[in-house]
Phi, psi and omega in degrees: 000323175282337176288325179302308186305312178303317176299317183294325180295316177301311177303318177301309173310305185303318175303309185303319184294316171307308179297320169301316184290323181296318182288336176289307183296310181295339179272003181279121171278161180268166167302144175314119182288145177285105180244027185294332183283351182258359177282117175301135172298125182284135193237116166261107183256123173309149185295322179286358165256003193254121181283356187295316180295324184291312173308311181299325174292319181299320186284334177284347184267355183276133169240122185244153181294153183297319180280092191288336176300336176297313176298315186296314176302319183290320183286332179272359175079014183285319184232153176254117176226053186300322174304302184302319185289326178298320177301310186293324180296329184291312177301339183238038179292325178293348182281326193299319182290328180290330179291313181301318178303305183294326184279351174289340180271154187265347186234139169222103178256100179277165178297153171279105172242157179291318176236100194288085185300336181286354177299326173301315172298321180298321180298320178302316177294318182295316182294327182289327172289329182285321173298324175296313179298316178294312181296318179299322175301304181316317187262010177083006180263076197286330179295318186289327179291328175290322178295320178293326180289320182293326176290319168311309181298314177292330176293308168316313190286330179293324188275322195289333185283341183246040179291141175263352174194178188292325188296331184286321197290318181294309175313319186297326184277334179289324179284318176298318181301312180302325175292316178303320182293319179289323184302314183293315182292328183287316180303325180281002179271124186302324190277358185294144183268168183293324186291321182291326174295321179289319174307311176303309189296326176288323177300311179297321178295330182286341188298146192272159178289155184267337189305314186290338184283324179292320174301315180299316181288338172276332170294320180296320182297326182285322179302314179302315176301315181298318178298323182292318179300316183293324184262003185298322174296318186289336186289335178081003182275152170264177185293331178291324175287332181276324183234142183284164170054044172265008189305326179285354183274159181299154193294316182301323175291322178294327192260331189282150170252006185266108184233086165296166181303330182290336176251354170208112175245108180309308184285328177288323178293327175289319179298317177298313185290321187297323181294320186294314182292333180295314186287330171303308186294321175300316183305318191304338181263001192255153167294159180304311176307340183259347187283143176265106185256127181269146160274111188291331172299317172295317189289324185258007182067043192267350183307133186252075186291327167201157182307310187290318177299326186284317192269336184269354177281161182293150169072044172304314183290330172302311178299328173292333169297307181312312185285332178263355188239341193268122177295179174279091184288320177295330172304312183288324171301311178294322178295332176290320172309304187300318187289320175307307185298317181302314180304309187294322184293318177297321181291334183284318184300318183296307181304316176303319178292324170300315185292307182304314184294332182263345183245341178085359176204170180272158184284168182269336168218164188290336178299342181290339175292342192252143001267004189291321183255328182220144173296328178202163179284126180303146188267142177289121184292351181273301185256358180088350181268161176309148182298150173282159183207132177223098180289339182291318177277347178075048179224158154243151183205153170264160178276348176069200187279356168278354178059020179244132181274112178263020177068022176089030176302138168252012176296141177255117183300146191298338178274002179264150180229151180221154181185190174327305180274350176228080188304145176301326179313309182263010174266332186287177184301317174237152174268103186252142189228114177291144179270323193235159182312000000 
């Protein structure tokens, strides 16, 4: 009996020693990582050169109907309200000179805000320009429609390079997409003049690359998360107070404000996130086929094989930071490629219509556009090869994210969904753009 007790005591001591050793080794954090390369460069723009104030003034001068769906339906061609829209444009005549003044500047740097309220103002300006472009085209004032379209392109292009957070980047692309839609519709209008097509071609050629703005947006996102990590212990908050939707986590993890290194390693957490953001920023300049797209569940070790395995491993709070602060990175990278594809396809459509206007027919291949109408054939941002062209079908197209050339197929795979935020163009097997109406 005494021998059994002695053995149990020895086993207990050994178990406690093993536990202490595990907590000691598992609780060691790494040295503070060097993340200086991920800190966004501060840009100081003189007030007289910053379009932000003028755009805010323009937005303040805009009056839109309470039923915003009227405008959306009109721009999307679902309903024709030309008389109502003409009255709306007349009410807002004073806003257009203010918009032109803002768009004459080369920089737009908004203030660094947690909740960027100005995004709604940008939408108001964009829809007013969109309404003007559509209405002018409907009533045959094509030059005025071109002016509004060029302004839309310029507006979106002014915003995306100076994003202060991820929340800024997507709206700037939506504005740019609105301008591309109008440019494509104008190019397909039979009555448009060669001079107006040249204006559209010039505006499209002047668009800045999207990668720098996306990189900057991710730098700001990482900086914000790094500051959250650094200040989490000092904040006195528990996990439940810091993050939403944590009700399914075990009570102790949700409620504790005691964070020994075993359950929260600031430096290790930052280093892991820094590696992901570095790769993401590198990906932003690549074609989709070259990008390294991560399964974030695997990358961060978020697989919940069992509750105890998930919560008892070192740095459980760090994994909570991974789960709740990392944006849908692959969605942003894919969206950037889609926008690049839309820009290049619209450039091609305008160049093809210029060729057709001067030669009476479309070219047999895209190389015939160079160098008179384009310096080179645009590259498909998904597979890195030249854009596809099918003159018989009257289309140009990208292979899209499946990286397969399906001959310009607009079929939507059964697992895909589409709607206002997921347009059918980029959900289908190929990203197809019509050359003619």
